[in-house]
VOLUMTOR-669781 format. One record per residue (C-alpha): chain; x, y, z; residue in one letter. Coordinates in pm, 1 decimal. Layout:
[A; [X; Y; Z]; A]
...
# end
This chain:
[A; [-758.2; 332.3; 704.7]; X]
[A; [-852.8; 190.4; 374.3]; X]
[A; [-855.6; 463.4; 118.4]; X]
[A; [-803.4; 260.6; -193.1]; X]
[A; [-1006.5; -45.5; -305.8]; X]
[A; [-836.4; -321.9; -514.5]; X]
[A; [-1023.5; -578.1; -714.6]; X]
[A; [-958.8; -840.6; -979.9]; X]
[A; [-749.0; -1088.2; -792.4]; X]
[A; [-810.9; -1463.7; -814.0]; X]
[A; [-675.6; -1803.1; -896.4]; X]
[A; [-524.2; -1841.8; -1247.9]; X]
[A; [-312.0; -2106.4; -1414.2]; X]
[A; [53.7; -2040.6; -1498.7]; X]
[A; [69.3; -1856.9; -1833.4]; X]
[A; [-268.0; -1691.6; -1775.1]; X]
[A; [-374.4; -1333.8; -1724.4]; X]
[A; [-540.1; -1114.9; -1474.1]; X]
[A; [-633.2; -745.6; -1457.3]; X]
[A; [-631.0; -571.6; -1124.2]; X]
[A; [-808.7; -247.4; -1059.2]; X]
[A; [-754.1; 9.9; -798.8]; X]
[A; [-1039.6; 269.5; -726.0]; X]
[A; [-968.5; 582.4; -542.7]; X]
[A; [-1224.8; 712.0; -283.0]; X]
[A; [-1407.0; 1039.3; -342.6]; X]
[A; [-1197.2; 1201.9; -79.1]; X]
[A; [-902.5; 1216.1; -300.1]; X]
[A; [-1072.0; 1263.5; -637.7]; X]
[A; [-964.6; 1624.5; -653.6]; X]
[A; [-593.2; 1541.0; -629.6]; X]
[A; [-599.4; 1189.7; -795.8]; X]
[A; [-439.9; 1318.9; -1129.1]; X]
[A; [-137.0; 1457.6; -934.7]; X]
[A; [-62.4; 1137.7; -736.0]; X]
[A; [198.0; 868.1; -811.9]; X]
[A; [11.1; 540.3; -814.7]; X]
[A; [185.9; 210.1; -750.5]; X]
[A; [126.9; -160.9; -714.4]; X]
[A; [307.8; -364.1; -460.6]; X]
[A; [293.1; -723.6; -366.4]; X]
[A; [373.1; -938.6; -67.7]; X]
[A; [415.5; -1320.1; -76.3]; X]
[A; [411.4; -1533.5; 235.4]; X]
[A; [731.8; -1494.0; 434.3]; X]
[A; [866.5; -1215.4; 208.1]; X]
[A; [879.6; -834.7; 232.1]; X]
[A; [646.1; -612.3; 41.4]; X]
[A; [788.3; -518.5; -292.6]; X]
[A; [724.3; -268.0; -554.5]; X]
[A; [583.8; -416.1; -875.9]; X]
[A; [501.9; -111.5; -1091.0]; X]
[A; [442.0; 261.0; -1068.6]; X]
[A; [291.7; 544.0; -1271.0]; X]
[A; [360.9; 902.7; -1217.8]; X]
[A; [121.0; 1203.3; -1243.6]; X]
[A; [271.4; 1255.3; -1588.7]; X]
[A; [217.8; 894.2; -1692.8]; X]
[A; [571.5; 773.9; -1675.0]; X]
[A; [589.0; 407.7; -1574.2]; X]
[A; [835.3; 186.1; -1405.4]; X]
[A; [852.7; -182.2; -1330.7]; X]
[A; [1029.3; -431.1; -1126.7]; X]
[A; [1270.0; -642.1; -1331.6]; X]
[A; [1081.6; -955.0; -1250.9]; X]
[A; [763.1; -833.4; -1423.7]; X]
[A; [904.4; -636.4; -1719.4]; X]
[A; [749.6; -740.3; -2050.8]; X]
[A; [462.2; -917.5; -1868.8]; X]
[A; [287.4; -661.1; -1661.7]; X]
[A; [144.1; -321.3; -1763.7]; X]
[A; [25.2; -37.3; -1538.1]; X]
[A; [-205.5; 230.6; -1657.5]; X]
[A; [-410.8; 504.3; -1510.7]; X]
[A; [-755.3; 654.1; -1589.8]; X]
[A; [-772.1; 995.8; -1432.5]; X]
[A; [-1120.7; 1054.8; -1557.3]; X]
[A; [-1238.1; 745.4; -1362.6]; X]
[A; [-984.0; 781.3; -1083.5]; X]
[A; [-859.0; 427.9; -1130.1]; X]
[A; [-527.4; 261.7; -1186.4]; X]
[A; [-497.9; -81.5; -1358.6]; X]
[A; [-245.4; -352.3; -1353.5]; X]
[A; [-264.5; -581.4; -1648.8]; X]
[A; [-79.4; -908.5; -1572.0]; X]
[A; [12.7; -1147.6; -1861.3]; X]
[A; [218.1; -1459.6; -1861.5]; X]
[A; [174.1; -1519.4; -1494.8]; X]
[A; [409.1; -1740.2; -1299.6]; X]
[A; [379.3; -1921.9; -977.0]; X]
[A; [619.3; -1671.3; -820.4]; X]
[A; [368.2; -1407.9; -887.1]; X]
[A; [153.6; -1540.3; -626.1]; X]
[A; [101.8; -1275.9; -355.3]; X]
[A; [-134.8; -1018.3; -205.3]; X]
[A; [-130.3; -727.0; -433.2]; X]
[A; [-166.0; -371.2; -287.7]; X]
[A; [-245.7; -41.9; -445.0]; X]
[A; [-65.8; 263.0; -308.6]; X]
[A; [-113.6; 636.0; -361.3]; X]
[A; [178.9; 882.7; -291.3]; X]
[A; [148.0; 1249.8; -241.6]; X]
[A; [460.6; 1396.0; -102.1]; X]
[A; [553.0; 1206.2; 214.3]; X]
[A; [196.4; 1064.4; 254.3]; X]
[A; [123.4; 713.0; 142.4]; X]
[A; [-217.0; 551.9; 129.5]; X]
[A; [-287.6; 177.4; 94.2]; X]
[A; [-560.3; -34.6; -23.2]; X]
[A; [-672.0; -357.9; 155.2]; X]
[A; [-512.9; -586.0; -100.1]; X]
[A; [-632.1; -851.8; -335.3]; X]
[A; [-509.9; -1202.2; -341.8]; X]
[A; [-348.6; -1335.5; -669.6]; X]
[A; [-268.5; -1703.2; -678.9]; X]
[A; [-99.6; -1865.3; -979.2]; X]
[A; [-103.4; -2253.4; -996.6]; X]
[A; [227.9; -2416.7; -1081.3]; X]
# end
């Protein structure tokens, strides 16, 4: 079931920027501020990998491959999480998924395609 909705993907040249947005459904509005929110990505032929996470307290973490280029942030008042992607590389091409974690439960979005021309 699609509980999260990603947007902002598209085609961009290497070195360019994109901002992805993940919107939570009203069904989890009441608990959003307590969730760990993450962005994952999956390229063709590869496993889904963690890109960035932000905890309920605002602590962030990043995959080594995107450190210094990507920034994750959350807006608890608007129930959204953003992924600012700068200095994009061809290897960043993938479907990007938003995930919400509460204990052992994980909810996913439908994904948004990011394509970086080489």
